[in-house]
C-alpha positions as a Python dict, from the first residue, in 0.01 Angstrom:
ca = {
    (1, 'M'): (0, 0, 0),
    (2, 'G'): (-372, 45, -53),
    (3, 'D'): (-510, 306, -258),
    (4, 'A'): (-658, 460, 88),
    (5, 'E'): (-314, 511, 205),
    (6, 'Y'): (-157, 650, -125),
    (7, 'L'): (-124, 1029, -115),
    (8, 'L'): (-146, 1045, -517),
    (9, 'D'): (-466, 866, -531),
    (10, 'N'): (-555, 700, -873),
    (11, 'R'): (-886, 758, -824),
    (12, 'A'): (-907, 1145, -808),
    (13, 'A'): (-1059, 1333, -1084),
    (14, 'A'): (-672, 1489, -1138),
    (15, 'A'): (-502, 1163, -1155),
    (16, 'G'): (-576, 1121, -1536),
    (17, 'R'): (-401, 1474, -1609),
    (18, 'R'): (-116, 1373, -1371),
    (19, 'F'): (-71, 1059, -1564),
    (20, 'E'): (-21, 1233, -1911),
    (21, 'V'): (230, 1456, -1744),
    (22, 'L'): (405, 1179, -1600),
    (23, 'S'): (436, 1004, -1936),
    (24, 'A'): (523, 1334, -2119),
    (25, 'L'): (815, 1371, -1874),
    (26, 'F'): (928, 999, -1811),
    (27, 'D'): (853, 801, -2108),
    (28, 'P'): (1124, 895, -2334),
    (29, 'S'): (1363, 758, -2075),
    (30, 'T'): (1168, 424, -2025),
    (31, 'F'): (1135, 359, -2378),
    (32, 'R'): (1490, 404, -2423),
    (33, 'H'): (1550, 142, -2131),
    (34, 'L'): (1288, -89, -2241),
    (35, 'A'): (1443, -61, -2612),
    (36, 'A'): (1784, -132, -2467),
    (37, 'L'): (1670, -460, -2298),
    (38, 'G'): (1553, -599, -2650),
    (39, 'V'): (1168, -604, -2577),
    (40, 'D'): (1077, -776, -2902),
    (41, 'A'): (795, -998, -3066),
    (42, 'G'): (660, -1282, -2846),
    (43, 'W'): (790, -1146, -2539),
    (44, 'R'): (554, -1189, -2220),
    (45, 'C'): (561, -847, -2015),
    (46, 'W'): (413, -741, -1684),
    (47, 'E'): (357, -384, -1654),
    (48, 'L'): (312, -324, -1280),
    (49, 'G'): (140, 18, -1155),
    (50, 'A'): (2, 59, -1503),
    (51, 'G'): (-152, 388, -1430),
    (52, 'G'): (-238, 507, -1778),
    (53, 'T'): (-192, 353, -2126),
    (54, 'P'): (142, 476, -2316),
    (55, 'V'): (381, 232, -2186),
    (56, 'V'): (144, -45, -2178),
    (57, 'R'): (81, 47, -2555),
    (58, 'W'): (453, 57, -2631),
    (59, 'L'): (486, -288, -2508),
    (60, 'A'): (197, -420, -2679),
    (61, 'E'): (332, -270, -3013),
    (62, 'R'): (677, -442, -2951),
    (63, 'V'): (563, -781, -2858),
    (64, 'G'): (286, -808, -3120),
    (65, 'P'): (-7, -1075, -3145),
    (66, 'D'): (238, -1348, -3058),
    (67, 'G'): (345, -1197, -2728),
    (68, 'Y'): (148, -1102, -2402),
    (69, 'V'): (121, -781, -2190),
    (70, 'L'): (-36, -798, -1850),
    (71, 'A'): (-103, -462, -1699),
    (72, 'T'): (-193, -434, -1337),
    (73, 'D'): (-299, -144, -1089),
    (74, 'I'): (-483, -96, -770),
    (75, 'D'): (-726, 103, -1006),
    (76, 'V'): (-709, -3, -1394),
    (77, 'S'): (-964, 277, -1488),
    (78, 'W'): (-712, 485, -1652),
    (79, 'A'): (-566, 173, -1828),
    (80, 'V'): (-859, -12, -1923),
    (81, 'D'): (-875, 137, -2287),
    (82, 'A'): (-528, -58, -2381),
    (83, 'A'): (-670, -384, -2318),
    (84, 'S'): (-673, -618, -2654),
    (85, 'A'): (-648, -1003, -2737),
    (86, 'Y'): (-282, -988, -2588),
    (87, 'V'): (-322, -721, -2324),
    (88, 'E'): (-476, -803, -2026),
    (89, 'V'): (-567, -535, -1788),
    (90, 'R'): (-602, -651, -1420),
    (91, 'R'): (-684, -487, -1081),
    (92, 'H'): (-428, -606, -879),
    (93, 'D'): (-276, -506, -536),
    (94, 'V'): (84, -612, -542),
    (95, 'E'): (125, -590, -168),
    (96, 'R'): (-190, -785, -89),
    (97, 'D'): (-290, -1026, -390),
    (98, 'D'): (-104, -1324, -509),
    (99, 'P'): (167, -1243, -792),
    (100, 'P'): (109, -1395, -1112),
    (101, 'E'): (250, -1752, -1196),
    (102, 'R'): (626, -1814, -1141),
    (103, 'G'): (871, -1813, -1421),
    (104, 'T'): (613, -1633, -1655),
    (105, 'F'): (768, -1322, -1784),
    (106, 'D'): (1046, -1205, -2013),
    (107, 'L'): (1025, -841, -1841),
    (108, 'V'): (873, -682, -1540),
    (109, 'H'): (852, -317, -1521),
    (110, 'A'): (748, -69, -1264),
    (111, 'R'): (778, 293, -1219),
    (112, 'L'): (712, 497, -941),
    (113, 'V'): (547, 199, -756),
    (114, 'L'): (773, 30, -536),
    (115, 'V'): (907, 372, -376),
    (116, 'H'): (581, 397, -213),
    (117, 'L'): (518, 66, -61),
    (118, 'R'): (570, -53, 294),
    (119, 'E'): (665, -404, 174),
    (120, 'R'): (878, -310, -111),
    (121, 'E'): (1162, -556, -36),
    (122, 'R'): (916, -839, -18),
    (123, 'V'): (744, -707, -335),
    (124, 'L'): (1054, -704, -505),
    (125, 'R'): (1158, -1057, -441),
    (126, 'S'): (813, -1186, -572),
    (127, 'L'): (867, -983, -901),
    (128, 'V'): (1202, -1147, -946),
    (129, 'Q'): (1011, -1484, -881),
    (130, 'T'): (790, -1425, -1179),
    (131, 'L'): (1079, -1386, -1441),
    (132, 'R'): (1175, -1679, -1680),
    (133, 'P'): (1532, -1757, -1699),
    (134, 'G'): (1700, -1462, -1880),
    (135, 'G'): (1421, -1209, -1824),
    (136, 'W'): (1485, -874, -1718),
    (137, 'L'): (1365, -666, -1437),
    (138, 'L'): (1340, -299, -1486),
    (139, 'I'): (1246, -65, -1186),
    (140, 'E'): (1244, 292, -1205),
    (141, 'D'): (1187, 509, -895),
    (142, 'A'): (1254, 872, -787),
    (143, 'D'): (1521, 965, -519),
    (144, 'P'): (1367, 1288, -328),
    (145, 'A'): (1636, 1261, -90),
    (146, 'L'): (1918, 1277, -315),
    (147, 'Q'): (1780, 1609, -471),
    (148, 'P'): (1509, 1725, -239),
    (149, 'L'): (1434, 2094, -400),
    (150, 'S'): (1173, 2199, -614),
    (151, 'C'): (1407, 2506, -711),
    (152, 'I'): (1771, 2412, -711),
    (153, 'D'): (1862, 2771, -756),
    (154, 'E'): (1695, 2927, -427),
    (155, 'Y'): (1746, 3294, -495),
    (156, 'G'): (1399, 3457, -406),
    (157, 'P'): (1091, 3439, -212),
    (158, 'A'): (919, 3243, -499),
    (159, 'Q'): (1186, 2983, -506),
    (160, 'A'): (1196, 2976, -140),
    (161, 'L'): (817, 2910, -130),
    (162, 'A'): (831, 2623, -374),
    (163, 'N'): (1125, 2452, -172),
    (164, 'S'): (914, 2493, 143),
    (165, 'I'): (591, 2313, -25),
    (166, 'R'): (804, 2036, -170),
    (167, 'R'): (945, 1984, 164),
    (168, 'G'): (619, 1959, 294),
    (169, 'F'): (499, 1733, -12),
    (170, 'R'): (813, 1518, 93),
    (171, 'A'): (699, 1497, 460),
    (172, 'L'): (345, 1369, 361),
    (173, 'L'): (502, 1114, 157),
    (174, 'A'): (732, 983, 404),
    (175, 'A'): (434, 972, 658),
    (176, 'R'): (267, 739, 448),
    (177, 'G'): (581, 500, 420),
    (178, 'A'): (748, 649, 93),
    (179, 'D'): (1137, 546, 113),
    (180, 'L'): (1277, 901, -6),
    (181, 'A'): (1616, 755, -69),
    (182, 'Y'): (1505, 421, -233),
    (183, 'G'): (1604, 493, -585),
    (184, 'R'): (1976, 488, -495),
    (185, 'K'): (1937, 138, -328),
    (186, 'L'): (1801, -29, -636),
    (187, 'P'): (2126, -186, -790),
    (188, 'R'): (2210, -320, -460),
    (189, 'L'): (1888, -470, -407),
    (190, 'L'): (1865, -608, -744),
    (191, 'R'): (2169, -809, -686),
    (192, 'A'): (2041, -914, -323),
    (193, 'A'): (1750, -1058, -499),
    (194, 'G'): (1965, -1270, -729),
    (195, 'L'): (1991, -1078, -1050),
    (196, 'S'): (2291, -1055, -1244),
    (197, 'N'): (2408, -805, -1522),
    (198, 'V'): (2282, -540, -1292),
    (199, 'A'): (2312, -156, -1402),
    (200, 'A'): (2165, 172, -1347),
    (201, 'D'): (2143, 525, -1460),
    (202, 'A'): (1930, 841, -1356),
    (203, 'Y'): (1743, 1116, -1554),
    (204, 'F'): (1713, 1436, -1380),
    (205, 'P'): (1471, 1680, -1537),
    (206, 'V'): (1554, 2061, -1489),
    (207, 'A'): (1382, 2359, -1577),
    (208, 'S'): (1161, 2164, -1837),
    (209, 'P'): (793, 2322, -1901),
    (210, 'V'): (679, 1953, -1811),
    (211, 'C'): (823, 1984, -1470),
    (212, 'S'): (599, 2297, -1422),
    (213, 'A'): (298, 2108, -1539),
    (214, 'L'): (375, 1809, -1330),
    (215, 'E'): (401, 2060, -1031),
    (216, 'T'): (60, 2214, -1103),
    (217, 'E'): (-117, 1855, -1128),
    (218, 'T'): (66, 1727, -814),
    (219, 'I'): (-37, 2049, -619),
    (220, 'A'): (-399, 1999, -723),
    (221, 'M'): (-399, 1644, -597),
    (222, 'I'): (-229, 1742, -238),
    (223, 'R'): (-354, 2093, -188),
    (224, 'D'): (-596, 1988, 103),
    (225, 'Q'): (-340, 1789, 287),
    (226, 'L'): (-75, 2074, 255),
    (227, 'V'): (-317, 2322, 437),
    (228, 'E'): (-458, 2032, 677),
    (229, 'H'): (-135, 1971, 785),
    (230, 'G'): (-12, 2345, 818),
    (231, 'I'): (267, 2287, 543),
    (232, 'A'): (114, 2593, 313),
    (233, 'T'): (-205, 2825, 346),
    (234, 'V'): (-448, 2853, 85),
    (235, 'E'): (-287, 3184, -9),
    (236, 'E'): (66, 3058, -25),
    (237, 'I'): (-61, 2785, -280),
    (238, 'E'): (-202, 3036, -471),
    (239, 'T'): (87, 3217, -513),
    (240, 'H'): (301, 2937, -586),
    (241, 'L'): (66, 2832, -846),
    (242, 'A'): (69, 3181, -987),
    (243, 'N'): (440, 3191, -1020),
    (244, 'V'): (460, 2830, -1166),
    (245, 'A'): (199, 2959, -1433),
    (246, 'A'): (397, 3313, -1475),
    (247, 'G'): (713, 3103, -1567),
    (248, 'Q'): (916, 3240, -1281),
    (249, 'L'): (1018, 2919, -1165),
    (250, 'D'): (1312, 2684, -1306),
    (251, 'L'): (1136, 2371, -1138),
    (252, 'A'): (1344, 2046, -1113),
    (253, 'Q'): (1205, 1692, -1021),
    (254, 'P'): (1410, 1451, -802),
    (255, 'P'): (1628, 1224, -999),
    (256, 'M'): (1454, 911, -1168),
    (257, 'I'): (1674, 614, -1133),
    (258, 'S'): (1622, 314, -1351),
    (259, 'A'): (1770, -19, -1257),
    (260, 'W'): (1790, -345, -1424),
    (261, 'G'): (1879, -692, -1376),
    (262, 'Q'): (1863, -1033, -1528),
    (263, 'L'): (1742, -1373, -1405),
    (264, 'Q'): (2037, -1610, -1526),
    (265, 'P'): (1929, -1946, -1633),
    (266, 'P'): (2066, -2229, -1375),
    (267, 'A'): (2424, -2347, -1468),
}
C-alpha cells in the first residue's frame, strides 16, 4: 500500500510520537521473540516497515559489525538515524518495489505491516524467498476483529463513546484494505508459504498507561477523517480525549499476534 493510501501516514508530524508509543507498548514482546529465535553476531536481518529506530538498533547490537541489518519503509525519515557501517536504511515500498536478493537473510521481521497491505499474500511469499535456508520469518500483526473494543468493560457513556470511535477507526482501516482478522491467519499462512517449525502467541495489552498514550496519538492522526466520515463530531472527539487524559478509561489494544516459521534446508 502506498503511503498516500495509508490511514496512519508516516509522513504526518504526529507519526514520530506514535512510533515512540508503539515502541514502548510492543518492543518488549518483539525483543523477546527475536531473542528466542537466536539472533546473534553475524546474522543478516531485514527489518521491514522499520518506522522508528529501536528494533533496528536492537538488531544492530545483536548482529554486530560482522552482521548486516537492512531497515526499509515507505518513509525512512524516522529511521535514518540508525544507519551505520552495517545498518542500511533504504526507502522501499514492499508492494511495488522488487524485494532484496533471494536467499539473503537469516531473519526477516515485520510488525504492523502486512495487515495493511492489499497484496499481503504475495508480499509474504516474497519475504520467504529472501530467507537463507534455516532462516526465520517473524510476522507480528494485530487482529482487531478478534477483540474489537477500546473498552472491554463498557459500563458507562465514556466507555461507549470510546468503543464507538474505535468501531469507526476499524471501518476506516477496512476501507483502505486492511484485513482486520489477519493476525489469526498467520500460522496457517506461514505453513502455506513453505515454512516449518511454525508457532505463534499473542500479546493483549489492557489498562496500560501506554494504551492511553497510543489512543491519544492515534486520534491526533485520524481526527479529521473521523469527522469527515461522520464517525464522531469535534465535540465528541474532545470529550473522548479528555476522558483518556483524566484516566477514566481502561483502554485495550487488539491482540498482537506474533507468528514465526523457519525455512528448512533442502533434504
